[in-house]
Structures are given as structure tokens and as C-alpha cells.
N, C-alpha and C positions, 0 to 999 in steps of 0.2 A: 613896293606899296605906293610910293610917291608917284611913280610912273602911271599906275592905274588911276590914281586920283586925278592926275593931270589929264589923262585921256578922257575921263568922265567929264571933266570941266570943259574940255574942248568940244566934246559931243554935245554937251548941254548948251554951250554958246551957239553952236550951229543950229540946234533945235529952236532956240529962241529967235533965230533969224529966219525961221520958216523952213529949214531944211529937214528932210526926213532922215534920221540917223539910225532908226530901228526898223527893220522890215516889218510892215504891218502897223507901224506907228504913225502913219500919215495923219496930220492934223494936230498932233500933240505939240504943245508950245514949250516943252522941256523934255529932257532925256527921260526923266521919271514918268512923265505923262505919256510919252510915246511907248515906253515899256508896258505901262498899264493897258493902253489901247491895244497893243499887239497881243498881249496875253488874253484880253477879253475877246478879241476877234478870233483868236485861235480856239478858245474854249467854245465860242458860239458856233464856229464851223464844225468842231468836233461833235457838239450836241446835235447839230443838224444832220451830220453824217450818221450818228447813232440812230436818229429817228428814221432816216430814209434807207439806211443800209448803204453799203459801199457802192453797189451798182446804181441805186437811185441817186445817190449824191453825185456820182460821176456823170450820170445822164443830165442832171440838173446843170452842172457846170458846162457840159457840152452844148446844151440848148442855149445857155446864156451866151456862150461864145459864138454860136451860130447866129443868134439874134443880132449881136454886135456886128458880125461880119456882114449881115444883110443891111444893117443901118449904114455902115461905112462903105460898102462895096469891097470887093476883094483887094484892090490896090490900097485903099485906105486902111484896111485891116492889117495888111502886111506892113505898111508903113508904121502903123501904131506899134506893132510888135518890134519892129526894127528900132524905133525911137526909144522904146522901153528898155531894150537890151543895151542900146548905146548910152542911155542915161545911167544905167547900173554900172556899165563899164567905166564911165567917167567918175562915178562915186568911189568905186573900188580901185581904180587904176588898172592897167592892163594885167599886171601880175596877179592882183587880187581877184580879178574877174576870171582869169584862167584857173586859179586855185579853187574858186567857188565851183566852177564846172567840174573840175576833177574830183573835188570832195563830194559833190552831188552824185556823180557817177559811182564813186566808191561806196557811198552810203547806200545807194540803191542796190548795188551788187551784194553788199553785206545783208541787206534786208531780204533780198530775193534768194540769195544763194547763187553760187557761181553758175550752176546749170541753168537756172531760170533766167539769169541775166544774159547768158549766151543765146538762149532760145529767143528771147525778146530782141536781141541784136540781129539775129538771123531774119526775123520778120521785118524789122526796121530797114535792114539792108536791101530788102526787095523793093522798097518804095522808089518811085521815079518822080519826075516833075509832073507827069500826067496821072499817075495812079498811086494810091497808098499801098503800103505793104499788104494790108488786109484785102484790098481789091485783087492784087496779084495772086495772093494765096488762094482766094476763091476761084478766080478765073483759070489758074494753071494747076489747081489741085495739089498744091505744095503742102506737105504735112508739117504743121507747126503744133507742138504739144503745149498748149496754153496752160495746162495743169501745172507745168513747171514754174509758172509765173507767181505762184502763191508765195506770199511773204511769210517769213519765219515768225512764229509767235510762241 
């Protein structure tokens, strides 16, 4: 119990110095403020997703990313992604960063089911530096059963 309180105090001190300690809590001046910001942003995103539907929400995000890519140019966009990943790695440390990736993959696998996760991996494995997996699927007539992608609910 004392360790948990000490950890919260450390995170709160970092937040007071302007560091983001809660994903989605950017701008909060304390641990609690960052937690509230993150929760509100998450709920706001979920509300928007409910309004647009999953496909509309994904398209909205895709268009936003495309616009940003056009603003920065391909090189600038890739550098931005690389810097973001590097910053997160520095926050979590190498081990924490690897664990985050592993947990993300496991969570996605549980969400989709093993069969859907494998099918998604098949498609992703087709991508090259020149073409996306989707482009290769279309050009080469490779069968990918996207109905397996459905999340368990």
C-alpha cells in the first residue's frame, strides 16, 4: 500500500513538472488532472465512434492521418512517427516498451480470437516497402477472409 502511494506521489511530481504520465492526459498539471483528461477524451472518442459507426470513425482517423502526411510530406510524417515511438520508449524503458507491444498484441488476439488474429497477420505479412498487404491481395487475387477479423462481443 505504501509503495502504491509512493508511486502516485512520484507520478504526480512528474506531472507537475509538465511530463505526461497518463496516456491521453497531455496538458494535465497533476496526476489526477491527467487521469480526468484521459477519461474525458476516451469517452469523447467513444461517443464520436458511436455516432459515426466503426467504419466512419476509422475513415475519419484515416483522413486525419492522410491530411497530416500531406502537410509534413512522407519523410516528415515518418520521422514524426519514429520520434513518437522513441519518446514512448524513453518513458517506459526498453523492457516496458517491449512489454507494452507484447500486451497489445495479446489483447488484440484475445479480442479477435486466434483465427482472426492469424488471418490479419497473413494479410500484414504480404506487405512490402512498395505495396500494402491490401494492394497485394487485390493485385494477386489472394484470398483473405476478413470476416474472421470480427471482434468478440
